[in-house]
KELO-787644 format. One record per residue: residue in three letters; x negated, y negated, z negated of N, C-alpha, C, CB in turn. Coordinates in steps of 0.02 Angstrom, whole numbers, plus 50000, padded with zeros to 5 digits. Glycine has a CB too. Layout:
! residues N
ALAXYZXYZXYZXYZ;...
***
This chain:
! residues 199
UNK457734602944367457104599944395456914603044462456514600944346;UNK456674598744508456474601044573455914605744570456294595444616;UNK455914610444617455344615044625454724610644649455514621144679;UNK454134613844641453524610344666453244614744722452964609144607;UNK452754611944760452424615844811451714613844821452794615344875;UNK451314618644848450634617244870450614618744946450094621644829;UNK450294614444983450174615545052449424616945061450404609445092;UNK449264622745088448584625045091448384626245162448494631245050;UNK447814623445182447534624545249447244631445254447014619345265;UNK447414635045306447134641545320446834641945390447674646945311;UNK446174642845394445834643445458445594650045467445284638645465;UNK445824653545521445634660145539445654664945479444944659945569;UNK446214664445442446324669245387445974667245323446084676045408;UNK445644661545320445274659645260445664653445228444494657845278;UNK445864654245169446204648845130445664643945106446624651845067;UNK445824637345118445314631745105445484628345040445304626145163;UNK444904626245006444974621744949445374624644893445284615344972;UNK445314631044883445754634144835445634632044763445704641444841;UNK445054630244746444894627944675445334622144657444144625744668;UNK445464617544705445834611444690446584612844686445684606144743;UNK446814617544733447514619444732447684623044667447684623744793;UNK447224627544646447374631144583447384626444521446844636644572;UNK446954621344521446934616544467447594612744466446334611744474;UNK447804610344522448424606344522449044610644506448504602844590;UNK449104616244533449664620744521449704622344444449584627344564;UNK449124624044414449164626044346449234620044297448564630044329;UNK448984614244317449084608144280449824606344280448674602544310;UNK450154606644339450874605044345451284610044306451094604944419;UNK451124616444310451484621544272451454620244198451214628344286;UNK450894618544172450794617344102451154610744080450024616944086;UNK451094605544120451384599244104452144599244106451114594244149;UNK452424602444154453144602144166453514608244137453284601644241;UNK453184614044131453534619944110453224623244048453554624844165;UNK452694619944020452344622343960452084629543972452824622143898;UNK451914631244034451654637844046450954638944017451644639044120;UNK450864643843973450224644743941449724648543982450314648243877;UNK449934652044032449484656344073449264652344134449834663044096;UNK448804655244172448584652144232448684656944293447854650044225;UNK448814654244350448914658044410448334657044459449574656144442;UNK448084662444485447544661744538447914663244603446904666844526;UNK448004657944643448374658744705448094663644753448434652244737;UNK447434664444751447124669244800447314676544780446324668344802;UNK447534677644718447774684044700448514685144715447644685144631;UNK448854679644727449584679844739449744679944814449934673744706;UNK449354676044852449484675244924449274681144964449134669444951;UNK449774684145000449614689645045449664686845115450084695845034;UNK449094687445150449034684445220449294689445269448284682445238;UNK449814687745308450034692245360449544693445412450624689845391;UNK449514699445443449034701245491449064696845556449114708445508;UNK449684694445572449724690445632449554682845622450434691145660;UNK449314681045560449154674245545448414673345536449504672045484;UNK448004678145555447294678245538446844674745590447064685345529;UNK447164672045644446754668345693447114661645702446664672445763;UNK446704656345704447004649645715447114645945650447674650245751;UNK447414640245655447554635945603448294636345577447404629245625;UNK448364637845513449054638445485449124634545421449234645745471;UNK449754632445410449934629245350450284634545305450384623045365;UNK449974635445244450264639945195450614635945142449734644345163;UNK451244636945136451654633245086451824637745027452314630545118;UNK451624635944968451784639644907452254635844866451154641344867;UNK452854638444857453384634944817453384638344748454134635244852;UNK453434634144696453364637044627453714632444573452574638044608;UNK453804635544519454024631844457453544634744405454844632844437;UNK453854638544357453434641944309453014647744343453884644844251;UNK453384650944393453064656144430453084654344504453384662944416;UNK452734657744545452754656844618453404659944643452134660144654;UNK453754655744681454404657844710454344660644781454884652044710;UNK453954657444821453884659744891453254657444919454444657344935;UNK453034661144974452414659245011452634659845084451754664044992;UNK452524654145123452674654045192452104651845233453244649845205;UNK452024654245297451494652745340451824650045407451024659045350;UNK451534644345430451734641645492451134639045532452244636345481;UNK451124640045594450554636745639450594629445626450644638145720;UNK449984626345623449954619245608449734615545671449454617745549;UNK450134610445686450014605745741450004598645711450574606445797;UNK449404595545710449374589045677449774583745712448694586745672;UNK450084579045674450424573545704449904568345727450934570445655;UNK450094564745782449674559245809449934552445776449734558845892;UNK449524549845731449694543845697449214538145720449674545045620;UNK449534532845750449104527145774449284520745741449164526245849;UNK449864520545707450114514345675450474515645610450584510545722;UNK450424511145563450714511845496451124505745482450184512745441;UNK451754506645457452154501345433452104500645358452854502245453;UNK451934494845331451924493645258452654493345234451524486845239;UNK452824497845186453494497845158453414497245081453904504545180;UNK453774492445055453734491244982454254495244943453814483944966;UNK454014498244888454454501644840454114501244773454604509244859;UNK454364496844731454004495544666454184499944612454114488844642;UNK454634504844622454844509444568454734516744587455594508344552;UNK454524517944645454414525044665453894528644622454204525344738;UNK454074534944604453624539244569453614545944600453804539744499;UNK453004548344615452924554844645452244557744624452994554344722;UNK452174558544559451514560744531451454568044527451414557844463;UNK451974571744542451924578844551452204580844621452314582544494;UNK451974586444651452114587844719452794591544721451544592044750;UNK453334587744712453984590644710454254592044781454454585844672;UNK454664597344787454994598644852455514593544868455304605344853;UNK455814590444814456274584944824455914578344846456674583744758;UNK455954577044908455574571044933456094566044961455034573144992;UNK456704565944930457224561644954457054554344958457794562544914;UNK456704552044904456534544944900456044543244959456204543244828;UNK455514547544967455034546345020455364546645088454474551245016;UNK455784551745099456124552245163456544546645179456514558145167;UNK456854543345128457254537245141456824531645163457654535145079;UNK456234531145135455794525745155455544527145228455184525045104;UNK455454533245245455184535245310455664533245365455074542845312;UNK456314532845352456804530745400456714523545420457484531845372;UNK456324519545383456224512445395455604511145438456164508645329;UNK455294516145463454644515145499454724511545566454294521945511;UNK455314511645595455484508245657454994510245710455494500845648;UNK454644505545743454204506745798453534509745781454104500445834;UNK453404510045716452754512745690452794520345687452594509845618;UNK452204523445687452184530945683452284533545613451524533645708;UNK452114529845566452144532345494452184526245449451494536745475;UNK452344527245386452364522245336451744522345290452974523045297;UNK451614516545261451124515945207451464512445149450494512145230;UNK451544516245097451964513845042451564508944997452234519945000;UNK451854503144983451554497844938451954497544875451544490644973;UNK451634498144818451954497944750451654492344711451864504544710;UNK452064487244697451854481444659451234478044692451704483444585;UNK451224478144756450684474644791450074479044805450474468544751;UNK450054485144778449494489544785449634495044837449314492544718;UNK449124496544880449194501744927449194508444893448664501244978;UNK449664513044914449684519644882449554525044935450384520944847;UNK450074528044963449994533445011450464532545070450114540144978;UNK450354536945119450854537445174451414542445150450514540145245;UNK451854544045192452394548745172452144555845156452914549045229;UNK451564557445186451314564445180450584564945168451484568345241;UNK450254559245154449524559945147449244554145103449174560045219;UNK448644555345079448274549845052447934546045108447764552245001;UNK447604540445094447284536545147446614534245123447724530545169;UNK446164533545172445494530745159445374524945208444934536345166;UNK444934520045188444794514145227444034513645234445104507745193;UNK443814511245293443104510645308442964502945317442904514945374;UNK442454500745282442274493645282441654492345328442134491345209;UNK441434496945366440854496345407440234499745377440714489145420;UNK440274501445312439754504745277439964511045244439464500245228;UNK440484510845207440714516745172441494517045170440424516845100;UNK441734523045149442444524445148442724523645073442564531845177;UNK443284520645070443654519345004444314522345008443734511844987;UNK444564524244949445284526544942445624522844887445324534044928;UNK446264520944893446584517044842446564520544774447294515744862;UNK446434516844721446434519344652447124520244627446054514744607;UNK447644518744669448344519144647448754523544692448644512244643;UNK448524529644705448944534044746449614536244710448544540344766;UNK450094537844748450694540744717450514547844690451294541044769;UNK450164551544733449974558544716449214559444728450404563844760;UNK448884562244680448164563444689448074570044728447794563744618;UNK447964569444793447894574944838447304579444825447864572544905;UNK447314585444846446754589944835446164587944880446964597244849;UNK446294585844944445744583544985445434577144959445994582545055;UNK445854572944934445604566644900445154568444844446184562344874;UNK445334573244800444944575244744444294578444767445324579844699;UNK444304582344817443714585544845443214580444871443924590344901;UNK443454575644911443044570544940442724565744886443464566644989;UNK443124564344837442874560444780442284564144743443464559044730;UNK442404570444728441884574344694441234574944736442154581344678;UNK441304574944803440734575644846440434568444862440944579544913;UNK440714563644831440464556544845440474554444915439784555744823;UNK440974557244954441054555245023441524549045027441344561245066;UNK441914547944975442364542144970442314539344901443104544144986;UNK442534533344888442504529944826443184526944809441964524644827;UNK443384527244749444024524144726443924516444724444244527044654;UNK444444512844744444414505844742445134502944737444044503244805;UNK445204497744697445874494144696445974490844763445924488644639;UNK446504492644795446624489544866447344487044864446504495044929;UNK447394480444873448044477344882448154475744956448094470844840;UNK448754474144974448894472545042448424467145072449614470445048;UNK448294461945030447874456545050447124458745064447904451044995;UNK446974464745039446274467045046446164470845112446084471444986;UNK446674472545145446644476645207446164473545259447364477445239;UNK446164466745259445764463145310445024464245299445924455745308;UNK444834466845241444114468545227443874474645264444004469745152;UNK444344478345289444184485045320444234484845396444644490545293;UNK443894489745428443924490245500444444495545525443224492045527;UNK444484500845484444974505945506445154510245447444694510245565;UNK445654514545459445904518945407445944526045435446594516545381;UNK446034530645389446094537545414446514541145361445374541145426;UNK446974545645383447394549445338447034555845317448084551045371;UNK447114557645253446814564045230447344567545188446144562845187;UNK447374574145197447754578545152447474585645158448534578445169;UNK447804590345126447544597045128447474599745199447974601445087;UNK447884597645243447864599945314447414595845357448554599945344;UNK447224589745332446814584945370446164583645334447194578345382;UNK445654587645342444994586245312444704579845339444504592045324;UNK444224577245304443894570845320443674570745394443284569845273;UNK443374575945419443104575745483443624576945539442564580645486;UNK444244578945519444754580045565445214573845575445144586045543;UNK445184569245527445594563245529445474558845588445494559245467;UNK445994555945617445934551245671445944544145645446484552445723;UNK445534539945677445484532945648446094528945672444794529245672;UNK446324524745626446864520145638446594512945628447474521745590;UNK446614508845681446354502045674446804498345623446334498245745;UNK446434494045584446804489845533447324485345566446304485245492;UNK447184483645630447644479345664448334482945679447324476845730;UNK448304489445674448914493445684449294494745619448744500145718;UNK449114491245566449454492045501449784485445487448934494145442;UNK450434485545478450784479145464451524480045449450724474345525;UNK451874474545441452574474545424453024474745488452734468345382;
***
């Protein structure tokens, strides 16, 4: 079985959204490895002294136990266009380090900056993030994500976004989209015009 991982945003030495990362890590450990105990990542992660200023990506690789913790400076990707790519059998409901299927789809993005995966007609995720859509009044996220991200869970709990069934044909109802993940909070996301999403 492939190892799993958590990607955690760290700003100026402070780990973000840890409640949600702990929940997903321990849920995955219990579901896949029958682990009876729980791990508190804040007790496991040792922050290097030279990573305490600026924005870093903390990657925790694990199975039953934590295997490694890595820190890298984070530079966000600039995404202005999304190519709709269909894959009706893809499954990525746990955050596996083996992303071969997703990476294979990503090679088909052609002139677009990123892909937006469509499964059985439903909008799911990009290769590395959940997605939200704005209709002029409020923000919605597909109710059919491949992976329920920690930022998505946080924004749903705070009622900043709402789940909605979104098919490809529904995209015209929206004005713009925004990518969200652990490293891209709601307020940091850059708008993508709906006209820049297509085949």
